[in-house]
N, C-alpha and C positions, 0 to 999 in steps of 0.2 A: 131681718135684712140679710138674706143669704148671698154670699159671694161665690161666683162660679168661674172656674178657669175657662177662658175662651181664647182660641187661637184663630187668627185671621191669616188667610193665605194671600200674600201680595201678588201683583201681576207677574213678578219674576219667580214666583214659587217660594219666596222667603216666608217663614211662618212667624208672624208677629204675635208674641205672647201677651195676653191681656187678662183683664178681670171684668166680668159682667156682674154688676150688683143689681139684684132684683128686689122689688117690694115683697113684703110678707104675704100679701093677698094673692089669690090665684090669678094667673095671666089669661090671655096675653095682655102685656102692658105697653103703654107708650114708653118711648126710650130716647135717650140722647147719646151721642158720641161726644166724648170729652177730649179735646186736643190741647196739648200743653205748649209752652214756649220753646225757644230755640236751644239747641245743644243736645247732648246725649242723655235725654231725660227718660226716666223710667215711667211706669204707668201712673205713678202718684204725682208726677211733676217734679221729681227730685234728681239732683246730682249731689255727690258728696259735699261739694262746696256751696251749693245753693239749694237747700231743701225747701222748696215752695210748699210742698205737701198739700196741694189743692185737691187731689183726687179723692181721698177717703172722706173728708168732711162734706164735700159737695155731693158725692154719691150717696152718703147717708141721708143728707137732707132731702135729696130728690126721692130716694126710696120711701122715706116717711110720707111723702106726698104722692106716692103711687107711680113714680116714674123710674124706669130702669136706666142704668148708665154703663156704657162700655168705655174702658180706657186701656191703653196698651203701651208696652215698652217700645221705645224707638229702636231702630237697628243699632246693634252694638251696645245696648243698654239693658239692664235687668237680665231677663232670660231670652231675649230676642237675639239671634245671631247676626253677624255682619259688622260693617264699619259705618258709623254714622256719618263720617266725612264723605263717604262715597255716595250717599243718598242725595245730598244736596237739597235745595229748596223745592224743586219740582218733584224729586223723588219722595220727599215727605208728603207732598200733596197727593201723589198717586197712592201712597200707603193709606192716607186718610180716606180717600174715596173707596178703597177696597174694604176698609173697616166699616164704613157707613153701609155699603152693600151687604156685608156679612151680618151686620146688626139687623137691618130691615128684613133680611131673609130668615130670621129665626122664628120658629113656631110660637115661642113665648113672647114675641114682640109684635105689636100692632104696626103693620107696614103703613097704615094710614095716619100714624101719629109718631113720626120720627123727627127729631131735631138735632142740632149740633151746637156745642159750646166750644169756643176757642179763647185761649188766653195768650196774649202777645203774638208770637209767630202763629200759634194755633188759631188765633182770631183771623189771620190772613187766609188760612186755609178754609176756615169756616165761611168766609165771604165767598170763596169759589164754590163750595159745596151748597151754599144757600140757594143757588139757582137750579139745583137738580130737582127733577120731578119727585114728588113725595115728601120733600123736606117741608115740614110745617112750621118750624120756628128756628131762629138763629140768634145766638147770644154771643156778643163780641165783648170780651174783657180786654181793655187796653189794646185796641186795634187801630191802626192809622189809615187815613184815606188820602194817599198821595203816592208818588213813585218811591220805590225803596231807597234810592239814593238821596232823595229829599228828606226822607224819614231818618236816614243815617246821619245826615248833616245836622238836622235839628237836634237829634239826640246828643251829638258831640258838643254842640253849642250849649245845650242845657246842662250837661255834666260839667263842662268847663266852667260855667258860671258858678258852680258850687265849690270850686277849688279855692284854696287860700289865695290872697291877693297877689303874691309873687308869681304864682302859676298863671293867674289870669292875665298878667302883663305879657305873657308869652303867647297870647292867643294867635297873633299873626304867624309866627314861625310854626306853631302847632298846626294851624290851618293849612299852611303850605305843605307840611309833612303829610297831613291827611290827604291832600290832593294827590301827592305823589304815590301814596299807598293805594288809593282807589284806582289810579291809572295803571299801576303795576298789576293789581289784582285783575283788572279788566283784560290784561294781555295774557294772563295765564290760561292754561288748559288742563291743569292737574287738579286733583281733589284737594291737595294741601299745598300751600306755599309758605315760605319763611319770610317773615317781616321783622326786622331788627332781631334776627336770630330766633324768633318764636314762631311755632307753627300756627298757621291761620287756615280756617276752613274755606279755601278759595272757591271751590265749586258752589257752596251755599251762598257765599257773598256775591259772586258773579250773577247768579240767577235771581237772588233777592233784590239786588240793586237796580235791575232793569225791569222789575215787575211793578206794574201800576195797579194798586188795589181798587182804584176808582172804577175800572172797567168791570170788576167782579161785583162791586156794590151796585152798580147801575142795572145789573141783570137780576138782582134778587127781588122776588115778588112775595116771599114769605114774610111774616112779621119779624121784626128785628128789635132786639134789646141791645143797646150799646152802652157800656159803662167804662168810664176812664176816671182815674183819680185826679183831683186838683193838684196833687203833689207828685204826679208821675213824671220822672225825669227822662223816660225813654220814649214816650209817646205824647204828642201834643194834644192836650184835652180839647183844644179848639177844633180838632178834626171831627168831633162829635157832630157839629153843625153840618159839616160836609157829608157825613154819613146819612144824617137825617134827610138832607136834600137829594141824595143820589138814589136811595132805595125806592123801588116802585110802590111797595106796599106800606103797611103800618110800620112806623119807626118810633121807638121810645128811647130817649137818651138821658143819661144821668152823669153829671159831672160831680163826683162825690168829694166833699170837703175832707182834707187830710188823708185821703186814700192814696197809697203809693203804688208803684208798678208791681210790687210783690203782694198786693192785695191785703195789706195791713195798713191801719191808720197810724199816722205819726204827726203829733201837734208841733214837732220841732221842724227846723229848716231841713228839707230833704237832701240827702247825699247818698252816694253809693255805699259809703262806709257804714251807713245805718242799717243796711240790709241784714247783716249778720244778727244784729240786735232784734230787729223786727221779726225775723223768721223764728225766733224763739217763742213768739206769740202765735195764737191761732189765726186762721184766715178770718177776716172781718165778718162777724155774724150778721151784720146788716146787709152785707153783700150777698151772703148765702140766702138770706130770707128774700131779698129782692129777686134773685134769679129763680129760686124754686117757686115762688108765688106767681111770677110772670109766666113761667113755663107751664105750671098747672092750669092756668087759664087758657093757654093756647093749645095744649096737647090733650086736655080733658081726660084725666086718669079714670073717670067713671067707666065701668065696663061697657062694651059695645051693646047697643040696644036698650040701655037704661036712660033714665032722665034725671039721675041724681044731680042735685045742684051742688056747686062748689063755691067756697067763699071767693069773694072778688077782691080781697085785700090781703 
């Protein structure tokens, strides 16, 4: 399973540093672009405080099934230059599109067998890339199907419900504060704003809050696998039904018992405070198996011109 350094040149000339993981067999290979969640994440999906570490195990599992994977450091993270606050939500999307083009253009990658996997924010960008010509498969891990502001408000209610009873009694004043914060963010024009003395990525929020992922989903014709955990506090699992109803082609959805937003299972009551404990565990192996087997059936890692059969489960 060789890892190769790969640099993607974005539309403004920024060089996004990444890793291409290739199968051991000779190429060209089917390949997927892996897009992580929000924030200044490196190519493995990590920040110092939230090491989701999705990249290495997923790339290894895919390589074992004959599929290459590209993942890259966000602007201002890892070894990619720049400021992640200046990119915003739409800038992250443009970078993802540049990475997909670079991946499909490699001689060791089959341009007729390229897919995209996104987790959290990455799933939202995967929805937009899913309608591009040549994309053969789309995997959405914890992606929502609604306007960004609706998703933000659902997340706030979900998290508030997990807090101790005294805090829940303050839901009305907390909701009022949230409304004022959203209104203030909407009036800003800077990359960063200060809310209660803390810096907030204002550009990203402004762009995300007004984006409606349902438009992107309705344009997808490639097969879609959508997975959200039953215990996801940040994305409503009920949106899986909306995803299935909107995409034009095949859609397979899974609402996974005990799976959380950080892609680990937790039999206990979910809270944000449990993330640190859960992230000491590996990414759920059942999730990895589901994603790799589904992609293998859609991207067909058998070499071009052969009729080798692949398992269907």
